[in-house]
N, C-alpha and C positions, 0 to 999 in steps of 0.2 A: 478470658471470656468477653471483656469490654472491648477489648479489640476486633473480636469476632461481631459484635453488634455496631461497632463503631464501620466497619467494612460492608455490614450490611447496610449501615445506611446511606454510604457512599454510593452503592451499587443503587438504591434504591434512587436517589437524588441525581444519578446519571441517567438512569434510562427513563426518569422523569423529562429531566433538560433534551437528550437526544431524540426521543421519538415527539415529544413537543415539539421542536425546530424543525425536527423531518416532517410532522405534519401541518406547520404553519408555511414550508416551503414548498411542499409538493400543492398544497389545495387555498393555499391565498395568494404567493404571491405568481406558481404556475400551475395554475387551476386551467388555462388554456395552452396550448401546446404552440412554441412560439423561441424563434430564434433568440438564443443569449446572449446581449451583448458584453462586450468588453467591461462595460460599466458595471454591470450587474455580474458577472464575475469576480471582478474585483472585487467589490462590497461584500459579495458571500464569502471572499477569502477571507478580507479582514475580518469578516463575523467570526469565521470557524474557528481562524488561527489563533482569534484571541479569545476566543473561547478556551482553546487550548492550553494558552498560556496560562490563562487565569483559574482554570484548574490544577496545572500544576502551584500554582501561588497556592490554593489551598491543602493540598498535601503539603507540602511546605511547611504553612502554619499550626498543619495537627502533628506532623508525622516530623518532621526534621529534613535535613538539608539533605540526610544521605537518599531518602526516600524520592525527593524531589530533585536529585541531581540522576536518581534509575529515570522517572516519568520521563524529565526531558529528552536524556540520553535516547529513551526507546522512542520518545514521541518524534526527536528529529529522525532518526535511523530509518525510522517507518515512513516517515515523510518524504524523506531521501530517497529511498527504493520505490516508495507508491509513484515517482517522477518519472523513473523508468518505464514502469506500469502503461504510462501514457500513449507513449510510443505505440505500443499495441492496442489499444483502444483507437487509436487514429485510424493504424492500417486495419482495424476491421470493422472500422465505418464507411472507410474508402473503397473497402472490398463489394461491399454489402448495400454503399449507395444507399448509404442513411439520410433522411431528408435534415436539414441542419434543426428543422424547429422538433422534432422528436428524440433528436440524441439526447437533452438534458432528460426525458421518461425515462431511456435505455439505462439510464447511469445511475438515475434514481433507484431502480429496482434490482440493477446491478450491487448496488452500497448495503440495501435492505437486507441483498444476501451472503454481502461479505460479513454483514454485523453477525448473523446467528452463525455463519461459520469459524467463526476469529472465536466466538467464546467455545465452543466445541474443540481446536486446536490447543486454545490457550491453556486453557484448564487440565483439558487431557493430557498434553505434555507438561505441564508442572508436577501434575503426577506420576508421569511415567518416569520423568527425571528423577524426584525424589526414592522412586522404586529401585531405580540402575546404578546404584553407587557400591563398588567392588570394596573390599577392608583396605583400609586405611594402612601404607609399606612407609616405609625408608628407605631411599639409596640414595649413600654417598653423602648421608647427614643432613636429606630433605626430605619433608615429609610429603607424600604424594596421596591425594584423596580423587581418584578416577572416577567419573562418573564415565560410561558406555555410551550414554545416548548421546551427551555434549561431546565425547571424543568424536562420535560419530558427525553430529552435526555440525560440529567444527571442519573435518576433512573436508564436508560436502559444500560448506560455505567457501573453503579455499579452490575450490576446484570452480563452485561458481564464480567466483572473483577472476579467476586465473580467463574462463571462457567467455566472459564478459567484455574483458581487455578486448580478446582477440577477434569478438564479434564481426560477422561479415552483414554490415550496414543492408547491401542488394542481395542478402538471402533473408534478411527480417523482412524486407518489399515484398518480395515473391512468394509470401505465403499463402497458401489457400487453402483460407478457413470452410470452404464449404466438406472440406474433409473434418474438418474439427471435431469432436468430442460432442459440444453441444448442438451443432447442426446435426449428425449423426441421431443425436437423442430425441430431438426433436420429432425429426422425421420418422423415428420408431413408433413415438408415442401418439402421434396424430398426422391427418391429412394437411397437406401445407401447400395452400396458396403462394407463390414465391412476388408475390404482390406485397404493397404497403395498401391499407385500407386507415388512413387517416393513423391516428393514436392505437387503435384498438391493437390486440393481441388473437381475437380468437375472432369468424365472420364465418352468414351462411353462404353460403352459393348452392344455388336451385336445390334447399332445404337440408344440405348437409353443412356440418359444422368443420369448419377450417382454421387451423392456426396460421397465423399472417406472419412474412417473414420479418418483422419489429419482433416478433416471439424469440425467434431463430436467431436474431443479436444477443437478444436479455441472455440466453441461453450461449452463445457463445464468451459473451462478456465474465459471467457466471466463471466457468470453465476459466478463462483467462486468470481469474483474480484468483481460483481455487490453486491454478498452477503457477503465479505469483507469491502464493501464501508459501508455499515450500522455501524458497527465499525468504522472506521476512519475517516469520515466525519463526525458526531458528533462531536467527540473528540476534533479537532479540531478548530469545533466553540466555546469551553473554551476558546482558545489563543487569538482570535481576528473577528473582524467580520465586514476586509475589506476581500471583494470578492478578489481582487487583490494579496494580499499577502497570502491568503488561498490559489488559485488556482498557482500560483508559487512555493509556495512552494511542494504543494502537487504534481505537474508534475512531480519537478526535482526530485523530490523524491522514483519516481514510474518509474523515466526512466531507473533509476541503478537499478531498482530489478530483470532484467531483465539479467543482468551479475553476479547481486549476486548469482542470481540462481546456476550460473554455477560454481560461485565461492567457494559458500557453499554446491552444493550437494553432496558431498562426505563426510562433516563433521557435520551434524547435531548432530552426538551425542557427540560432544563436547559442545555445549552448551544446557546441560538437566536445567537447572534452567533460561534459558531466557525465557522460558514460564510462568514462575511465576512472572518474573518480568514486561515481558509485563500485564500480569494481574494487577501487583499492579499498574502500569502507568495507564489504563483503570479505576481503581478505584479512585485512586487521580483526573485524569480529571473528573469522574463524581460528585464527593465529591465539586471540585471548579465551576462547572455550579452548583449545586444546592449554595453554598453561593455566587455566584458573586451577588446575589439579594439582598444579604446587604453588602456582603464586596467582592474586585476585589483583588486575589492576583497575584502581577505583575508579567510579562513575565519573567524574568530574574529570578525573584525565582524558574516560573515552568521551564523554560530551564535548570537550576541547578538541580533541583530537579530530571526530566526525565533523564538529562546526568547521575548524580550519580546511578539511580537505574539500568541503563542501564547496567555501567561498573563493579558495583559490581555481577549482573548476572553474568555476562561477565566472571568474572575474578574467581569469586564461579564455574563458571563452567569448566573452564580451571582447575582447580584446584582438581575436583572430577575428570576429565578425565585421568591425569596425575596416580593418585591417583589407579583407575580401571585397568589401563593400567599396573601398577605396581606389581600390583596384580596379572594379567592374567598370566603374564611372572613369575610369582613367583612360580603360580600355574602350569604352562606349561613345 
């Protein structure tokens, strides 16, 4: 009973912190539409990552090392996979030619939607997993405790990792977002004026109400995040079955996504091997899910491995970037 009360207090404090900071971000620092500078993006990235790390310290203080390791592992996995989602955001903004000063607003409302969707996915997913264990049995002296949903998720993540490794960048660049579910939904619900009217989502033309192109972009971003969650949410279920740990780590990770987008939007060519690192992480987590039926890989090992893979892929990417830049200078 005391544990449930403690978790309730955590959620209340978490909600106050998150919505308070979002209100400050939107209505104080970003009251007027503007292009987000690198300095502003860096400052907000430091704030969100710092808050996420501090909250992990609170988890450690109250619940111990195991829960803290789970929190930081889920935080790091979600943050890493979020970077992959940024590639798609860039393509969406390029496709719809979204002015720089309105991109912040689109991402803000995209994250608000993600906060609510992740709550549904995580709390429903934990309940579903608890309901789908099959009776324990032994085989060759090894005890197996198989969960049907975890096994399916594991196989899916292995498939997603392999697919991500061999993903063709040209195919991504040629995506037609005018046919996406978000675009079709807005066109079905409203009359749409294919223009931008400042930062407005709706405008009146000749006495009739029209949705603007900006609302279409928000819908596309929301559906993009929904598809992204199909990869990232199953991945964190391999780390913990505690919905509080999973939800708080997940939200702190995606809150920094908006600032990270503006920080990295002009430098993605520097991270060529990051996609391969993320593919390896997805595959590892899928394998961990399947192995969990007979063997539990400790959270601190998962944390160290995920961090190591990210570090190696980033360092290898930066080295490649320097070599490519040097060759261009020599040839030019």
